[in-house]
C-alpha positions in Angstrom: 0.0 0.0 0.0 1.3 3.4 -1.0 1.1 6.2 1.7 0.8 9.9 1.3 4.0 11.8 1.9 4.4 14.0 5.0 4.6 17.6 3.8 6.9 20.2 5.3 5.3 23.3 7.0 6.4 25.4 4.1 4.6 23.1 1.6 1.4 23.1 3.7 1.7 26.9 3.9 2.0 27.2 0.1 -0.8 24.7 -0.5 -3.2 26.9 1.6 -2.0 30.3 0.6 -5.0 31.0 -1.6 -7.2 30.8 1.5 -5.6 34.0 2.7 -7.0 35.9 -0.3 -10.4 34.2 -0.1 -10.7 35.2 3.5 -9.7 38.8 2.8 -12.6 39.1 0.4 -14.9 37.3 2.8 -13.9 39.7 5.6 -14.6 42.7 3.5 -18.0 41.3 2.8 -18.7 40.3 6.4 -17.6 43.6 8.0 -19.1 46.0 5.3 -22.0 44.4 3.4 -24.6 45.4 6.0 -23.6 49.1 6.0 -23.3 49.2 2.2 -26.8 47.8 1.9 -28.1 50.2 4.5 -26.4 53.1 2.6 -28.3 51.9 -0.5 -31.6 52.0 1.6 -32.0 48.6 3.2 -33.8 48.8 6.6 -32.2 47.3 9.7 -35.1 44.8 10.2 -34.7 43.6 6.6 -30.9 43.2 6.5 -31.0 39.4 7.1 -33.3 39.0 4.1 -30.7 40.5 1.8 -28.0 38.3 3.4 -30.1 35.1 2.7 -28.8 34.9 -0.8 -25.3 34.1 0.5 -26.1 30.8 2.3 -28.7 29.8 -0.4 -26.1 30.0 -3.1 -23.6 28.2 -0.9 -26.0 25.3 -0.2 -26.5 24.8 -3.9 -23.0 25.4 -5.2 -20.8 23.6 -2.7 -22.1 20.0 -3.1 -22.1 20.3 -6.9 -18.6 21.7 -7.0 -17.5 19.0 -4.5 -19.1 16.3 -6.6 -17.5 17.3 -9.8 -14.1 18.2 -8.3 -13.9 14.6 -7.1 -14.2 13.6 -10.8 -12.1 16.3 -12.4 -8.6 15.5 -13.7 -6.9 17.9 -16.0 -3.6 19.6 -16.5 -4.3 21.8 -13.5 -5.2 18.9 -11.3 -8.3 17.9 -9.4 -9.2 20.9 -7.2 -7.2 23.8 -8.6 -9.4 24.5 -11.7 -12.3 25.2 -9.4 -10.7 27.6 -7.0 -9.0 29.4 -9.8 -12.3 30.0 -11.6 -14.1 30.9 -8.4 -11.3 33.5 -7.5 -11.8 35.3 -10.8 -15.6 35.5 -10.3 -15.2 36.6 -6.7 -12.8 39.4 -7.8 -15.4 40.8 -10.2 -18.1 40.8 -7.5 -15.8 42.5 -5.0 -15.1 45.3 -7.4 -18.7 45.8 -8.3 -20.6 45.5 -5.0 -19.7 48.9 -3.5 -20.1 50.4 -7.0 -23.6 49.1 -7.5 -24.8 52.6 -8.1 -23.2 52.4 -11.6 -26.1 50.2 -12.6 -28.8 52.2 -10.9 -30.4 53.0 -14.2 -31.3 49.3 -14.6 -32.2 48.5 -11.0 -32.3 50.1 -7.5 -28.7 50.1 -6.0 -29.8 48.0 -3.0 -31.0 45.2 -5.3 -27.9 45.4 -7.4 -25.7 45.3 -4.3 -27.6 42.3 -3.0 -27.1 40.6 -6.4 -23.4 41.1 -6.3 -23.4 39.8 -2.7 -25.0 36.7 -4.0 -22.5 36.4 -6.8 -19.6 37.0 -4.4 -20.7 34.4 -2.0 -21.4 31.8 -4.7 -18.0 32.4 -6.1 -16.3 32.2 -2.7 -18.0 28.9 -2.2 -16.7 27.6 -5.6 -13.3 28.5 -4.4 -13.5 27.5 -0.7 -14.8 23.9 -0.9 -12.0 22.6 -3.1 -9.4 24.1 -0.7 -10.9 22.1 2.2 -10.9 18.9 0.1 -7.3 19.7 -1.0 -6.0 19.3 2.5 -7.7 15.9 2.9 -6.3 14.9 -0.5 -2.7 15.9 0.1 -2.1 15.1 3.8 -1.9 11.9 5.7 -4.4 11.6 8.6 -1.9 12.5 11.3 -1.3 15.9 9.5 -4.9 16.9 8.9 -5.1 18.9 12.2 -2.0 20.7 11.2 -3.3 21.3 7.7 -6.6 22.8 8.8 -4.9 24.8 11.5 -2.5 26.3 9.0 -5.5 27.2 6.8 -7.0 28.9 9.8 -3.7 30.8 10.4 -3.8 32.1 6.8 -7.5 32.8 7.0 -6.6 35.0 10.0 -4.1 37.0 8.1 -6.4 37.6 5.2 -9.4 38.4 7.5 -7.4 40.9 9.6 -6.2 42.7 6.4 -9.7 42.8 5.0 -11.3 43.9 8.2 -8.8 46.7 9.0 -8.1 48.0 5.5 -10.9 50.5 5.2 -10.0 52.1 8.6 -6.3 52.1 7.9 -6.7 53.7 4.4 -8.7 56.5 5.8 -7.3 57.1 9.3 -3.6 56.2 8.8 -2.9 57.1 5.2 -5.7 59.6 4.6 -6.8 57.7 1.5 -10.4 57.5 0.5 -12.0 60.7 1.8 -15.4 61.4 0.4 -18.1 59.1 -0.9 -19.6 57.9 -4.2 -22.7 59.4 -5.6 -24.7 56.8 -3.7 -23.0 57.6 -0.3 -20.6 54.7 -0.1 -17.3 55.8 1.5 -14.4 55.8 -1.0 -12.1 54.0 1.5 -14.5 51.1 1.2 -14.5 51.2 -2.6 -10.7 51.2 -2.7 -10.5 48.4 -0.1 -12.7 46.1 -2.2 -10.5 46.6 -5.3 -7.4 45.8 -3.3 -9.1 42.7 -1.9 -9.9 41.5 -5.4 -6.2 41.9 -6.4 -4.9 40.0 -3.4 -7.4 37.3 -3.8 -6.4 36.5 -7.4 -2.7 36.7 -6.6 -2.8 34.3 -3.6 -4.9 31.8 -5.6 -2.3 31.9 -8.4 0.4 31.2 -5.8 -1.3 28.0 -4.7 -2.0 27.0 -8.3 1.7 27.5 -9.3 3.3 25.9 -6.3 1.1 22.9 -5.5 1.1 19.6 -7.5 -1.8 17.3 -6.8 -1.7 13.6 -6.6 -2.7 11.7 -9.8 -5.8 9.5 -9.9 -3.6 6.4 -9.9 -1.9 7.6 -6.7 -5.2 8.4 -5.0 -6.4 4.8 -5.7 -3.2 3.5 -4.2 -3.7 5.5 -1.0 -7.2 4.0 -0.7 -6.0 0.4 -1.0 -7.7 0.1 -4.4 -11.1 1.0 -3.0 -11.4 4.2 -5.1 -13.7 3.4 -8.0 -14.3 6.1 -10.6 -17.9 4.8 -11.2 -18.3 7.0 -14.3 -21.7 5.5 -14.9 -22.9 7.0 -11.6 -21.3 10.4 -12.0 -24.7 12.2 -12.2 -25.9 14.7 -9.6 -28.4 12.1 -8.3 -25.4 10.4 -6.6 -25.2 13.4 -4.3 -28.5 12.4 -2.7 -27.3 8.9 -2.2 -24.2 10.2 -0.6 -26.3 12.3 1.7 -28.3 9.3 2.9 -25.0 7.4 3.6 -23.1 10.1 5.3 -20.8 9.0 8.2 -22.2 9.1 11.7 -19.5 11.5 12.8 -20.7 13.9 10.1 -24.3 13.7 11.3 -23.2 14.5 14.9 -21.1 17.4 13.7 -24.2 18.7 12.0 -25.8 19.8 15.2 -22.6 21.6 16.4 -22.4 23.4 13.1 -26.1 24.4 13.1 -25.8 26.3 16.4 -22.3 27.7 15.6 -23.4 29.2 12.2 -26.7 30.6 13.4 -24.4 32.5 15.9 -21.9 33.6 13.3 -24.5 34.8 10.8 -26.2 36.8 13.5 -22.9 38.4 14.5 -21.9 39.3 10.9 -25.3 40.8 10.1 -26.1 42.7 13.3 -22.7 43.8 14.8 -22.6 47.1 12.8 -26.2 48.2 13.6 -25.8 47.0 17.2 -22.6 48.9 17.8 -23.9 52.0 16.0 -27.1 52.0 18.1 -25.9 50.6 21.5 -22.5 52.4 21.6 -22.6 55.3 19.2 -26.3 56.2 19.7 -27.3 56.4 16.1 -29.5 54.4 13.7 -29.0 56.8 10.7 -27.0 54.8 8.1 -26.2 57.9 6.1 -24.7 59.8 9.1 -20.9 60.2 9.6 -21.3 58.7 13.1 -22.8 55.5 11.7 -19.9 55.3 9.2 -17.5 55.8 12.1 -19.2 52.9 13.9 -18.9 50.8 10.7 -15.2 51.5 10.5 -14.7 50.5 14.1 -16.6 47.3 13.6 -14.0 46.5 10.9 -11.3 46.9 13.5 -13.2 44.7 15.9 -13.6 42.0 13.3 -9.9 42.3 12.5 -9.2 41.7 16.2 -11.1 38.5 16.4 -9.5 37.3 13.2 -6.0 38.2 14.5 -6.7 36.2 17.7 -7.9 33.3 15.5 -4.7 33.5 13.5 -2.6 33.2 16.5 -4.7 30.6 18.3 -5.0 28.4 15.2 -1.4 27.2 15.6 -2.0 26.7 19.4 -4.9 24.4 18.5 -2.5 21.7 17.3 -0.9 20.8 20.6 -4.1 21.6 22.6 -6.2 19.3 20.5 -3.5 16.6 20.7 -3.5 16.7 24.5 -7.2 17.2 25.3 -8.9 15.9 22.2 -10.5 17.6 19.3 -14.1 17.7 20.5 -13.2 18.9 24.0 -11.0 21.6 22.6 -13.9 22.7 20.3 -16.5 22.7 23.0 -14.4 24.9 25.3 -13.7 27.3 22.5 -17.4 27.7 21.7 -18.3 28.4 25.3 -15.6 31.1 25.4 -17.0 32.7 22.3 -20.5 32.5 23.5 -19.9 34.2 26.8 -17.9 36.9 25.0 -20.8 37.8 22.6 -23.2 37.9 25.6 -20.9 40.4 27.4 -21.3 43.0 24.6 -24.7 44.0 25.9 -22.9 45.5 29.0 -20.3 47.5 27.1 -20.9 51.0 25.8 -17.3 52.2 25.3 -15.9 51.5 21.8 -12.4 50.6 23.0 -13.7 48.0 25.5 -15.5 46.1 22.8 -12.0 44.7 21.9 -12.2 42.5 25.0 -15.1 40.3 23.9 -13.6 40.0 20.4 -10.7 38.2 22.0 -13.0 35.4 23.0 -14.8 35.4 19.7 -11.5 34.9 18.0 -10.8 31.7 20.1 -14.2 30.3 18.9 -13.7 31.4 15.3 -10.3 29.7 15.2 -11.8 26.4 16.4 -14.9 26.7 14.1 -12.6 27.0 11.1 -10.3 24.0 12.0 -11.7 21.5 14.5 -14.9 20.4 12.7 -13.0 19.6 9.5 -10.2 17.9 11.5 -12.8 15.8 13.2 -14.6 15.1 10.0 -11.8 14.3 7.6 -10.7 10.9 9.0 -14.3 9.6 8.7 -14.6 10.3 4.9 -14.0 7.8 2.1 -11.1 8.9 -0.1 -13.2 8.9 -3.3 -15.9 11.0 -1.7 -13.9 13.7 0.1 -15.0 16.6 -2.2 -18.7 15.8 -2.3 -18.9 15.2 1.5 -17.1 18.4 2.2 -19.7 20.1 0.0 -22.6 18.3 1.7 -21.1 19.3 5.0 -21.6 22.8 3.9 -25.4 22.2 4.3 -24.8 22.3 8.1 -23.3 25.8 7.6 -25.8 27.2 5.1 -29.1 25.9 6.5 -28.7 27.6 9.9 -27.8 30.8 8.1 -31.0 30.6 6.0 -33.0 29.9 9.2 -31.5 33.0 10.8 -32.0 35.1 7.7 -35.7 34.2 7.5 -36.6 34.8 11.1 -34.0 37.0 12.8 -35.5 40.2 11.4 -38.9 39.3 12.9 -37.3 38.3 16.2 -35.4 41.6 16.3 -38.5 43.7 15.6 -41.1 41.9 17.8 -39.0 40.4 20.6 -36.1 42.8 21.0 -37.8 46.0 20.0 -35.3 46.6 17.1 -32.4 46.7 19.5 -29.7 44.8 17.6 -27.5 44.3 20.6 -29.8 41.5 21.8 -29.2 39.6 18.6 -25.6 39.4 19.6 -26.6 38.0 23.0 -28.8 35.5 21.2 -25.8 34.5 19.1 -23.8 33.9 22.2 -26.4 31.5 23.6 -26.3 29.6 20.3 -22.5 29.1 20.6 -23.0 27.6 24.1 -25.6 25.2 22.7 -23.1 24.2 20.0 -20.6 23.4 22.7 -23.1 21.0 24.4 -23.6 19.2 21.1 -19.8 18.9 20.5 -19.3 16.9 23.7 -21.7 14.2 22.2 -19.6 13.5 19.1 -18.0 10.1 18.7 -14.9 10.6 16.6 -13.9 8.2 13.9 -10.8 6.1 14.6 
């Protein structure tokens, strides 16, 4: 039986470099999409409805991309064609979203912006899923935790850069004063263009420095159990795979459900919550609201910076205490941190709960995949990574459909309580994590 080679840290780093650019674009979206949409005229109670396009497209795109990437073999390899194509599409959406007013003659800017949010997230999903599968393809089981932790480290770098870039351009370099005709700050517009350039460059780095295993080698690694089954290569096979998903994957589904309800709520409502609870404004067109939005970018950068540092610490911690225990504790820390934001009304002090959120975010990006990977059959890694995305997108869709109503009728349109609710969801995820039975 042929075994996968152990890769050096530098090789793992190069293999995952594209994730840095992906996350820079993702961070720009997460920190700024709500205020861009509000600038275009979206109401606070309706924000989650605009965000619903992101998980919907992810739920559709990722399993399909995973299914076909398992069966794609060309000069670029198995996974690389998909994240290269996805990167180019994401770059276009990044450039166009804050410039949606250009197409105002065809459609209201808020709808154009929501459309490019959908395209951006669909393209990020095309890019992201093959990167997850690439780690499982290239690394032996005893290096999977290292592989996903290195990905999380690079995700942290990209996310910090994306989150902080608008603030730094304006307040450090004095670049981007003024707004577009539709009121979008110029520092945001420039940041999205820079993010598009970094995304494409980092993806090209991975494409040019990483060589994937051939189909013959993959069959050797699986002891000859990998069967191409060309006659069953249709999309209907995805549904058969869903019915036969490993037990570990089903148990992880509950953990992911609560975790991603919480994350979606945090991304959608942090800017309006901070603007209202800390800065005392709900006027999305006001300079004070834009100042709050820039500060939220700094806060998001802080939690991503913590995640970047903690990602590497996860390797020895998980080895000593176990993956599921490590993940459960991290989720509790993040949950309590989000709850504490209701008692803070000083902008600078909001950095403190972001430290705990960063611990949870690092674990969410690494531990579920490290727990999942050993339980997957070698010839189904891509499709199961895509199906696993259902446990990320479905909770976001649930949140998007109902959180606006919860905010309006249960929390009197005070967005800070949506962050408290998100904290409770993370704690529920921790309880579910302790019930997982990991594959040997």
